[in-house]
py3Dmol code that shows the C-alpha trace and the ligand (Angstrom):
import py3Dmol

protein = """\
ATOM      1  CA  MET A   1      51.171  91.133  97.041  1.00  0.00           C
ATOM      2  CA  ASN A   2      52.502  92.807 100.191  1.00  0.00           C
ATOM      3  CA  ASP A   3      53.032  91.015 103.536  1.00  0.00           C
ATOM      4  CA  ARG A   4      49.705  92.153 105.016  1.00  0.00           C
ATOM      5  CA  ALA A   5      47.722  90.965 102.000  1.00  0.00           C
ATOM      6  CA  ARG A   6      49.616  87.669 101.914  1.00  0.00           C
ATOM      7  CA  TRP A   7      49.007  86.964 105.609  1.00  0.00           C
ATOM      8  CA  ASN A   8      45.401  88.124 105.427  1.00  0.00           C
ATOM      9  CA  ALA A   9      44.802  85.585 102.653  1.00  0.00           C
ATOM     10  CA  ARG A  10      46.447  82.875 104.728  1.00  0.00           C
ATOM     11  CA  TYR A  11      44.370  83.661 107.822  1.00  0.00           C
ATOM     12  CA  ALA A  12      41.215  83.704 105.711  1.00  0.00           C
ATOM     13  CA  SER A  13      42.023  80.099 104.732  1.00  0.00           C
ATOM     14  CA  GLU A  14      42.161  76.882 106.740  1.00  0.00           C
ATOM     15  CA  ASN A  15      45.939  76.900 106.394  1.00  0.00           C
ATOM     16  CA  ALA A  16      46.869  79.376 109.147  1.00  0.00           C
ATOM     17  CA  PRO A  17      48.836  78.846 112.378  1.00  0.00           C
ATOM     18  CA  ARG A  18      46.352  78.270 115.202  1.00  0.00           C
ATOM     19  CA  ARG A  19      48.008  75.812 117.617  1.00  0.00           C
ATOM     20  CA  VAL A  20      49.534  76.699 120.966  1.00  0.00           C
ATOM     21  CA  HIS A  21      53.247  75.874 120.817  1.00  0.00           C
ATOM     22  CA  ALA A  22      54.100  72.771 122.839  1.00  0.00           C
ATOM     23  CA  ASN A  23      57.416  74.240 123.977  1.00  0.00           C
ATOM     24  CA  LEU A  24      55.627  77.313 125.323  1.00  0.00           C
ATOM     25  CA  VAL A  25      53.472  75.083 127.504  1.00  0.00           C
ATOM     26  CA  ARG A  26      56.554  73.158 128.650  1.00  0.00           C
ATOM     27  CA  LEU A  27      58.693  76.223 129.382  1.00  0.00           C
ATOM     28  CA  ALA A  28      55.984  78.543 130.739  1.00  0.00           C
ATOM     29  CA  PRO A  29      57.251  78.152 134.344  1.00  0.00           C
ATOM     30  CA  LEU A  30      60.347  80.135 133.288  1.00  0.00           C
ATOM     31  CA  LEU A  31      58.242  83.114 132.139  1.00  0.00           C
ATOM     32  CA  GLN A  32      57.106  86.182 134.060  1.00  0.00           C
ATOM     33  CA  THR A  33      53.450  86.911 134.296  1.00  0.00           C
ATOM     34  CA  GLY A  34      51.899  90.374 134.038  1.00  0.00           C
ATOM     35  CA  ARG A  35      51.754  92.290 130.768  1.00  0.00           C
ATOM     36  CA  ILE A  36      52.331  89.854 127.910  1.00  0.00           C
ATOM     37  CA  LEU A  37      53.041  90.831 124.295  1.00  0.00           C
ATOM     38  CA  ASP A  38      52.556  88.253 121.545  1.00  0.00           C
ATOM     39  CA  LEU A  39      54.675  89.801 118.809  1.00  0.00           C
ATOM     40  CA  ALA A  40      53.602  88.837 115.283  1.00  0.00           C
ATOM     41  CA  GLY A  41      51.230  86.683 117.259  1.00  0.00           C
ATOM     42  CA  GLY A  42      48.674  86.033 114.513  1.00  0.00           C
ATOM     43  CA  ILE A  43      45.374  85.090 116.152  1.00  0.00           C
ATOM     44  CA  GLY A  44      47.099  85.255 119.557  1.00  0.00           C
ATOM     45  CA  GLN A  45      46.504  81.658 120.626  1.00  0.00           C
ATOM     46  CA  ASN A  46      49.826  81.547 122.503  1.00  0.00           C
ATOM     47  CA  ALA A  47      49.141  84.776 124.416  1.00  0.00           C
ATOM     48  CA  LEU A  48      45.619  83.638 125.191  1.00  0.00           C
ATOM     49  CA  TRP A  49      46.873  80.351 126.624  1.00  0.00           C
ATOM     50  CA  LEU A  50      49.572  82.075 128.707  1.00  0.00           C
ATOM     51  CA  THR A  51      47.255  84.767 130.084  1.00  0.00           C
ATOM     52  CA  GLN A  52      44.815  82.060 131.130  1.00  0.00           C
ATOM     53  CA  GLN A  53      47.501  80.602 133.399  1.00  0.00           C
ATOM     54  CA  SER A  54      47.524  83.597 135.759  1.00  0.00           C
ATOM     55  CA  PRO A  55      44.781  85.878 137.115  1.00  0.00           C
ATOM     56  CA  VAL A  56      47.076  88.916 136.915  1.00  0.00           C
ATOM     57  CA  ALA A  57      48.173  88.401 133.298  1.00  0.00           C
ATOM     58  CA  ARG A  58      46.984  90.690 130.508  1.00  0.00           C
ATOM     59  CA  GLY A  59      47.692  89.789 126.898  1.00  0.00           C
ATOM     60  CA  ILE A  60      48.290  91.923 123.845  1.00  0.00           C
ATOM     61  CA  VAL A  61      48.631  90.498 120.353  1.00  0.00           C
ATOM     62  CA  ALA A  62      50.432  92.646 117.786  1.00  0.00           C
ATOM     63  CA  ASP A  63      50.419  91.650 114.134  1.00  0.00           C
ATOM     64  CA  ILE A  64      50.537  93.057 110.631  1.00  0.00           C
ATOM     65  CA  SER A  65      47.427  91.090 109.585  1.00  0.00           C
ATOM     66  CA  ASP A  66      44.081  92.673 110.392  1.00  0.00           C
ATOM     67  CA  GLU A  67      42.403  89.388 109.425  1.00  0.00           C
ATOM     68  CA  ALA A  68      44.425  87.523 112.085  1.00  0.00           C
ATOM     69  CA  LEU A  69      43.551  90.145 114.702  1.00  0.00           C
ATOM     70  CA  ARG A  70      39.879  89.950 113.733  1.00  0.00           C
ATOM     71  CA  GLN A  71      40.012  86.247 114.636  1.00  0.00           C
ATOM     72  CA  ALA A  72      41.863  86.835 117.934  1.00  0.00           C
ATOM     73  CA  SER A  73      40.042  86.434 121.240  1.00  0.00           C
ATOM     74  CA  SER A  74      38.384  89.543 122.677  1.00  0.00           C
ATOM     75  CA  GLN A  75      40.212  88.666 125.912  1.00  0.00           C
ATOM     76  CA  LEU A  76      43.344  90.047 124.227  1.00  0.00           C
ATOM     77  CA  ALA A  77      44.116  93.636 123.307  1.00  0.00           C
ATOM     78  CA  ARG A  78      44.811  93.681 119.567  1.00  0.00           C
ATOM     79  CA  VAL A  79      47.289  96.029 117.903  1.00  0.00           C
ATOM     80  CA  LEU A  80      47.702  96.281 114.141  1.00  0.00           C
ATOM     81  CA  CYS A  81      51.327  97.216 113.492  1.00  0.00           C
ATOM     82  CA  ASP A  82      54.585  96.333 111.801  1.00  0.00           C
ATOM     83  CA  ALA A  83      57.165  94.693 114.064  1.00  0.00           C
ATOM     84  CA  ALA A  84      59.721  97.110 112.636  1.00  0.00           C
ATOM     85  CA  ALA A  85      57.813 100.105 114.062  1.00  0.00           C
ATOM     86  CA  LEU A  86      56.190  99.023 117.302  1.00  0.00           C
ATOM     87  CA  PRO A  87      53.948 101.621 119.002  1.00  0.00           C
ATOM     88  CA  PHE A  88      54.788 100.581 122.587  1.00  0.00           C
ATOM     89  CA  ALA A  89      56.453 102.507 125.397  1.00  0.00           C
ATOM     90  CA  PRO A  90      59.919 101.299 126.459  1.00  0.00           C
ATOM     91  CA  HIS A  91      60.076  98.605 129.145  1.00  0.00           C
ATOM     92  CA  SER A  92      56.341  97.984 129.170  1.00  0.00           C
ATOM     93  CA  PHE A  93      56.162  94.162 128.928  1.00  0.00           C
ATOM     94  CA  ASP A  94      56.848  91.447 131.506  1.00  0.00           C
ATOM     95  CA  THR A  95      56.935  88.741 128.848  1.00  0.00           C
ATOM     96  CA  ILE A  96      57.214  88.758 125.068  1.00  0.00           C
ATOM     97  CA  LEU A  97      56.249  85.771 122.946  1.00  0.00           C
ATOM     98  CA  CYS A  98      57.725  85.648 119.463  1.00  0.00           C
ATOM     99  CA  THR A  99      57.101  82.424 117.572  1.00  0.00           C
ATOM    100  CA  ARG A 100      57.680  81.533 113.929  1.00  0.00           C
ATOM    101  CA  PHE A 101      58.661  85.120 113.243  1.00  0.00           C
ATOM    102  CA  PHE A 102      62.015  86.866 113.169  1.00  0.00           C
ATOM    103  CA  ASP A 103      62.889  90.492 112.492  1.00  0.00           C
ATOM    104  CA  ALA A 104      66.392  91.489 113.544  1.00  0.00           C
ATOM    105  CA  ARG A 105      65.222  95.069 114.171  1.00  0.00           C
ATOM    106  CA  VAL A 106      63.127  94.090 117.212  1.00  0.00           C
ATOM    107  CA  ARG A 107      64.875  95.192 120.437  1.00  0.00           C
ATOM    108  CA  PHE A 108      63.639  92.882 123.169  1.00  0.00           C
ATOM    109  CA  ASP A 109      65.733  94.629 125.832  1.00  0.00           C
ATOM    110  CA  GLU A 110      63.993  97.944 125.074  1.00  0.00           C
ATOM    111  CA  LEU A 111      60.504  96.441 125.333  1.00  0.00           C
ATOM    112  CA  LEU A 112      60.978  94.373 128.502  1.00  0.00           C
ATOM    113  CA  THR A 113      60.722  95.396 132.134  1.00  0.00           C
ATOM    114  CA  ARG A 114      63.744  94.518 134.323  1.00  0.00           C
ATOM    115  CA  GLY A 115      63.563  90.760 134.930  1.00  0.00           C
ATOM    116  CA  GLY A 116      61.110  90.449 132.033  1.00  0.00           C
ATOM    117  CA  THR A 117      61.280  87.333 129.861  1.00  0.00           C
ATOM    118  CA  VAL A 118      61.100  86.303 126.202  1.00  0.00           C
ATOM    119  CA  PHE A 119      59.882  83.048 124.736  1.00  0.00           C
ATOM    120  CA  PHE A 120      61.254  82.833 121.201  1.00  0.00           C
ATOM    121  CA  GLU A 121      60.959  80.013 118.693  1.00  0.00           C
ATOM    122  CA  THR A 122      61.817  80.357 115.036  1.00  0.00           C
ATOM    123  CA  PHE A 123      63.590  78.783 112.096  1.00  0.00           C
ATOM    124  CA  THR A 124      67.373  78.875 111.996  1.00  0.00           C
ATOM    125  CA  THR A 125      69.755  79.118 109.067  1.00  0.00           C
ATOM    126  CA  ALA A 126      70.096  75.308 109.177  1.00  0.00           C
ATOM    127  CA  ASP A 127      66.438  75.110 108.083  1.00  0.00           C
ATOM    128  CA  ALA A 128      67.558  76.055 104.550  1.00  0.00           C
ATOM    129  CA  LYS A 129      68.365  72.399 103.817  1.00  0.00           C
ATOM    130  CA  TYR A 130      64.639  71.554 104.067  1.00  0.00           C
ATOM    131  CA  ASN A 131      63.090  74.828 102.857  1.00  0.00           C
ATOM    132  CA  PRO A 132      65.468  76.535 100.428  1.00  0.00           C
ATOM    133  CA  ALA A 133      62.775  78.897  99.071  1.00  0.00           C
ATOM    134  CA  PHE A 134      62.061  80.486 102.470  1.00  0.00           C
ATOM    135  CA  ASN A 135      63.248  84.111 102.824  1.00  0.00           C
ATOM    136  CA  PRO A 136      66.688  83.914 104.539  1.00  0.00           C
ATOM    137  CA  ALA A 137      66.057  87.264 106.276  1.00  0.00           C
ATOM    138  CA  HIS A 138      63.449  85.511 108.425  1.00  0.00           C
ATOM    139  CA  ARG A 139      65.837  82.803 109.646  1.00  0.00           C
ATOM    140  CA  LEU A 140      67.996  83.221 112.719  1.00  0.00           C
ATOM    141  CA  ASP A 141      71.725  82.609 112.558  1.00  0.00           C
ATOM    142  CA  LEU A 142      72.519  81.244 116.036  1.00  0.00           C
ATOM    143  CA  ALA A 143      75.787  83.216 116.040  1.00  0.00           C
ATOM    144  CA  ARG A 144      73.694  86.403 116.213  1.00  0.00           C
ATOM    145  CA  ILE A 145      71.940  85.473 119.463  1.00  0.00           C
ATOM    146  CA  PRO A 146      74.181  87.681 121.669  1.00  0.00           C
ATOM    147  CA  GLN A 147      73.350  90.663 119.417  1.00  0.00           C
ATOM    148  CA  ILE A 148      69.609  89.975 119.032  1.00  0.00           C
ATOM    149  CA  PHE A 149      69.173  89.288 122.740  1.00  0.00           C
ATOM    150  CA  THR A 150      71.574  91.919 123.997  1.00  0.00           C
ATOM    151  CA  GLY A 151      71.075  92.788 127.666  1.00  0.00           C
ATOM    152  CA  LEU A 152      69.327  89.480 128.290  1.00  0.00           C
ATOM    153  CA  GLU A 153      70.462  86.340 130.066  1.00  0.00           C
ATOM    154  CA  ILE A 154      69.752  83.121 128.151  1.00  0.00           C
ATOM    155  CA  LEU A 155      67.833  80.703 130.389  1.00  0.00           C
ATOM    156  CA  TYR A 156      67.113  78.014 127.812  1.00  0.00           C
ATOM    157  CA  LEU A 157      68.419  77.377 124.295  1.00  0.00           C
ATOM    158  CA  HIS A 158      67.826  74.371 122.098  1.00  0.00           C
ATOM    159  CA  GLU A 159      67.963  73.817 118.346  1.00  0.00           C
ATOM    160  CA  THR A 160      65.646  71.089 117.039  1.00  0.00           C
ATOM    161  CA  ASP A 161      65.829  69.242 113.712  1.00  0.00           C
ATOM    162  CA  ASP A 162      62.527  67.396 113.345  1.00  0.00           C
ATOM    163  CA  GLY A 163      63.223  66.156 109.808  1.00  0.00           C
ATOM    164  CA  ARG A 164      61.050  68.855 108.198  1.00  0.00           C
ATOM    165  CA  HIS A 165      62.324  72.018 109.866  1.00  0.00           C
ATOM    166  CA  VAL A 166      65.206  73.228 111.986  1.00  0.00           C
ATOM    167  CA  TYR A 167      64.221  75.734 114.640  1.00  0.00           C
ATOM    168  CA  VAL A 168      65.538  77.237 117.823  1.00  0.00           C
ATOM    169  CA  THR A 169      63.639  77.505 121.090  1.00  0.00           C
ATOM    170  CA  LEU A 170      64.976  80.145 123.443  1.00  0.00           C
ATOM    171  CA  VAL A 171      63.941  81.666 126.771  1.00  0.00           C
ATOM    172  CA  ALA A 172      65.789  84.757 127.984  1.00  0.00           C
ATOM    173  CA  ARG A 173      65.445  87.243 130.829  1.00  0.00           C
ATOM    174  CA  ARG A 174      66.349  90.920 130.892  1.00  0.00           C
ATOM    175  CA  ARG A 175      69.130  91.632 133.378  1.00  0.00           C
TER     176      ARG A 175
END
"""
ligand_1 = """\
27
LIG
C 54.153 81.975 110.837
S 53.029 83.183 111.480
C 53.234 82.933 113.224
C 52.075 83.433 114.027
C 52.169 83.130 115.510
N 53.321 83.799 116.104
C 52.240 81.641 115.739
O 53.302 81.147 116.125
O 51.219 80.983 115.538
C 53.887 84.730 111.205
C 53.096 85.925 111.697
O 53.860 87.104 111.505
C 53.002 88.134 111.075
N 53.848 89.147 110.423
C 54.521 89.030 109.246
N 55.244 90.132 109.004
C 55.018 90.964 110.059
C 55.496 92.248 110.402
N 56.363 92.900 109.614
N 55.086 92.810 111.562
C 54.201 92.149 112.367
N 53.720 90.932 112.097
C 54.125 90.331 110.960
C 52.012 87.438 110.168
O 50.832 88.163 109.956
C 51.790 86.137 110.953
O 50.746 86.293 111.875
"""
view = py3Dmol.view(width=600, height=400)
view.addModel(protein, "pdb")
view.setStyle({"model": 0}, {"cartoon": {"style": "trace"}})
view.addModel(ligand_1, "xyz")
view.setStyle({"model": 1}, {"stick": {}})
view.zoomTo()
view.show()
């Protein structure tokens, strides 16, 4: 089963991610408003919440799952695509949300406007102690942060071990 089919099956079930991330709500004051991309955003609940905080915000959810996008709010633009081949013009987003997803090929600096921000939260390599079967390519090694977020200033960085997962929460701004 390929990734699209696997995620489509998950979104067709009850067992799909649908909650707004608590750390996004807490750290939203650090984020720019305007054009907001929810990258691998699933049903786009995080982008929907953030766009509802500002009258000038416009949200786009991009995901590989057409079933997730079908369930996304019509208040969001929905783009079916692979994060490794994004169909967006350079420097076209004021904020990018990327939660519970990691692909080292994504160039945040090339997608963001000057001063644009990223909210990023995903599993780190330390998560392997709880979830050894998870694909290591989708975990972030904290040592790679300068490379992944090249051209960006880190505004907030925290690694959390909640006893079931280890994940990093990061906010960065393009210089
Ligand atoms: C764990 S879910 C997280 C969804 C959402 N960001 C959230 O936090 O609720 C991972 C998401 O990545 C999407 N995805 C997986 N591989 C992808 C790819 N190569 N390109 C774009 N989206 C992808 C899945 O369809 C799914 O919506």
